[in-house]
N, CA, C and O atoms as a GROMACS GRO file, in nm:
protein
  180
    1MET      N    1  12.078  13.093  12.479
    1MET     CA    2  12.096  13.085  12.344
    1MET      C    3  12.028  12.971  12.323
    1MET      O    4  11.920  12.950  12.269
    2LYS      N    5  12.168  12.846  12.409
    2LYS     CA    6  12.044  12.744  12.330
    2LYS      C    7  11.903  12.672  12.375
    2LYS      O    8  11.852  12.581  12.310
    3ASN      N    9  11.858  12.718  12.479
    3ASN     CA   10  11.727  12.705  12.560
    3ASN      C   11  11.640  12.798  12.496
    3ASN      O   12  11.526  12.787  12.543
    4ARG      N   13  11.652  12.922  12.372
    4ARG     CA   14  11.573  12.984  12.332
    4ARG      C   15  11.619  12.821  12.198
    4ARG      O   16  11.565  12.717  12.237
    5LYS      N   17  11.682  12.808  12.100
    5LYS     CA   18  11.664  12.750  12.026
    5LYS      C   19  11.612  12.561  12.054
    5LYS      O   20  11.560  12.488  11.970
    6ILE      N   21  11.644  12.528  12.188
    6ILE     CA   22  11.586  12.389  12.194
    6ILE      C   23  11.402  12.449  12.233
    6ILE      O   24  11.327  12.379  12.165
    7ILE      N   25  11.327  12.541  12.309
    7ILE     CA   26  11.257  12.601  12.256
    7ILE      C   27  11.182  12.637  12.111
    7ILE      O   28  11.064  12.610  12.091
    8LEU      N   29  11.253  12.689  12.031
    8LEU     CA   30  11.182  12.681  11.926
    8LEU      C   31  11.182  12.521  11.809
    8LEU      O   32  11.105  12.474  11.725
    9LYS      N   33  11.260  12.500  11.844
    9LYS     CA   34  11.274  12.363  11.843
    9LYS      C   35  11.123  12.267  11.784
    9LYS      O   36  11.079  12.226  11.676
   10CYS      N   37  11.071  12.265  11.975
   10CYS     CA   38  10.940  12.271  12.029
   10CYS      C   39  10.825  12.298  11.961
   10CYS      O   40  10.730  12.231  11.922
   11ILE      N   41  10.860  12.422  11.958
   11ILE     CA   42  10.747  12.500  11.878
   11ILE      C   43  10.645  12.440  11.759
   11ILE      O   44  10.528  12.408  11.736
   12ILE      N   45  10.804  12.453  11.693
   12ILE     CA   46  10.796  12.448  11.525
   12ILE      C   47  10.746  12.276  11.516
   12ILE      O   48  10.641  12.255  11.456
   13ILE      N   49  10.808  12.180  11.564
   13ILE     CA   50  10.818  12.087  11.579
   13ILE      C   51  10.609  12.009  11.648
   13ILE      O   52  10.585  11.889  11.632
   14ARG      N   53  10.509  12.097  11.710
   14ARG     CA   54  10.442  12.136  11.813
   14ARG      C   55  10.396  12.149  11.650
   14ARG      O   56  10.375  12.049  11.581
   15ILE      N   57  10.382  12.285  11.601
   15ILE     CA   58  10.296  12.368  11.431
   15ILE      C   59  10.306  12.248  11.363
   15ILE      O   60  10.203  12.209  11.309
   16MET      N   61  10.431  12.163  11.350
   16MET     CA   62  10.443  12.063  11.183
   16MET      C   63  10.324  12.015  11.259
   16MET      O   64  10.209  12.053  11.241
   17ALA      N   65  10.374  11.908  11.365
   17ALA     CA   66  10.267  11.836  11.442
   17ALA      C   67  10.088  11.797  11.417
   17ALA      O   68  10.019  11.696  11.409
   18ILE      N   69  10.074  11.924  11.414
   18ILE     CA   70   9.941  12.022  11.386
   18ILE      C   71   9.804  12.030  11.291
   18ILE      O   72   9.682  12.040  11.305
   19ILE      N   73   9.914  12.016  11.174
   19ILE     CA   74   9.932  12.061  11.071
   19ILE      C   75   9.929  11.934  11.015
   19ILE      O   76   9.874  11.928  10.905
   20THR      N   77   9.975  11.827  11.063
   20THR     CA   78  10.022  11.746  11.006
   20THR      C   79   9.842  11.677  10.996
   20THR      O   80   9.762  11.639  10.912
   21SER      N   81   9.863  11.707  11.223
   21SER     CA   82   9.724  11.577  11.240
   21SER      C   83   9.572  11.657  11.184
   21SER      O   84   9.462  11.601  11.185
   22ILE      N   85   9.595  11.778  11.143
   22ILE     CA   86   9.415  11.790  10.975
   22ILE      C   87   9.482  11.780  10.926
   22ILE      O   88   9.543  11.839  11.015
   23ARG      N   89   9.573  11.756  10.838
   23ARG     CA   90   9.540  11.669  10.716
   23ARG      C   91   9.523  11.570  10.725
   23ARG      O   92   9.444  11.512  10.649
   24VAL      N   93   9.606  11.492  10.846
   24VAL     CA   94   9.505  11.364  10.820
   24VAL      C   95   9.388  11.329  10.799
   24VAL      O   96   9.333  11.250  10.721
   25TRP      N   97   9.328  11.453  10.943
   25TRP     CA   98   9.193  11.468  10.989
   25TRP      C   99   9.088  11.451  10.850
   25TRP      O  100   9.006  11.362  10.827
   26ARG      N  101   9.138  11.616  10.740
   26ARG     CA  102   9.065  11.649  10.605
   26ARG      C  103   9.066  11.488  10.516
   26ARG      O  104   8.963  11.424  10.493
   27LEU      N  105   9.187  11.451  10.482
   27LEU     CA  106   9.144  11.323  10.413
   27LEU      C  107   9.102  11.205  10.466
   27LEU      O  108   9.076  11.114  10.388
   28TYR      N  109   9.088  11.186  10.601
   28TYR     CA  110   9.029  11.036  10.644
   28TYR      C  111   8.833  11.136  10.591
   28TYR      O  112   8.753  11.094  10.508
   29LEU      N  113   8.821  11.251  10.668
   29LEU     CA  114   8.696  11.287  10.631
   29LEU      C  115   8.654  11.280  10.441
   29LEU      O  116   8.569  11.222  10.375
   30CYS      N  117   8.779  11.382  10.407
   30CYS     CA  118   8.680  11.360  10.332
   30CYS      C  119   8.686  11.148  10.209
   30CYS      O  120   8.624  11.146  10.103
   31LEU      N  121   8.743  11.052  10.242
   31LEU     CA  122   8.746  10.912  10.259
   31LEU      C  123   8.595  10.933  10.347
   31LEU      O  124   8.487  10.928  10.287
   32LYS      N  125   8.598  10.942  10.398
   32LYS     CA  126   8.503  10.888  10.451
   32LYS      C  127   8.340  10.987  10.376
   32LYS      O  128   8.265  10.913  10.311
   33ILE      N  129   8.304  11.104  10.386
   33ILE     CA  130   8.245  11.097  10.292
   33ILE      C  131   8.250  11.054  10.142
   33ILE      O  132   8.140  11.043  10.088
   34LYS      N  133   8.335  11.035  10.083
   34LYS     CA  134   8.309  10.935   9.931
   34LYS      C  135   8.272  10.846   9.999
   34LYS      O  136   8.162  10.811   9.955
   35GLY      N  137   8.314  10.758  10.125
   35GLY     CA  138   8.242  10.614  10.173
   35GLY      C  139   8.135  10.653  10.134
   35GLY      O  140   8.093  10.563  10.062
   36GLU      N  141   8.084  10.711  10.137
   36GLU     CA  142   7.920  10.718  10.220
   36GLU      C  143   7.842  10.756  10.060
   36GLU      O  144   7.764  10.681  10.000
   37VAL      N  145   7.881  10.867  10.022
   37VAL     CA  146   7.873  10.908   9.871
   37VAL      C  147   7.872  10.782   9.789
   37VAL      O  148   7.786  10.780   9.701
   38LYS      N  149   7.928  10.706   9.796
   38LYS     CA  150   7.958  10.537   9.717
   38LYS      C  151   7.866  10.469   9.752
   38LYS      O  152   7.799  10.431   9.656
   39LYS      N  153   7.803  10.405   9.927
   39LYS     CA  154   7.704  10.303   9.940
   39LYS      C  155   7.587  10.377   9.921
   39LYS      O  156   7.490  10.302   9.910
   40GLU      N  157   7.538  10.586   9.908
   40GLU     CA  158   7.453  10.618   9.914
   40GLU      C  159   7.430  10.568   9.695
   40GLU      O  160   7.326  10.585   9.632
   41PHE      N  161   7.505  10.535   9.662
   41PHE     CA  162   7.506  10.557   9.497
   41PHE      C  163   7.486  10.417   9.464
   41PHE      O  164   7.432  10.367   9.365
   42LEU      N  165   7.568  10.332   9.623
   42LEU     CA  166   7.514  10.224   9.538
   42LEU      C  167   7.361  10.158   9.574
   42LEU      O  168   7.291  10.072   9.520
   43PHE      N  169   7.350  10.220   9.656
   43PHE     CA  170   7.183  10.189   9.736
   43PHE      C  171   7.062  10.227   9.635
   43PHE      O  172   6.957  10.173   9.669
   44LEU      N  173   7.050  10.312   9.512
   44LEU     CA  174   7.007  10.392   9.453
   44LEU      C  175   7.005  10.316   9.306
   44LEU      O  176   6.918  10.314   9.220
   45LEU      N  177   7.136  10.254   9.312
   45LEU     CA  178   7.190  10.170   9.201
   45LEU      C  179   7.076  10.044   9.207
   45LEU      O  180   7.085   9.950   9.128
   0.00000   0.00000   0.00000
């Protein structure tokens, strides 16, 4: 039982880490796209 709990905890931590990294990537890509759009917009002005 104890081992099972530890394994479950590890799996949950891994899933949380994956979700967090996906969110960070999304945010990074969003900011990157916004930054590039801003650059192009400023260039057009």
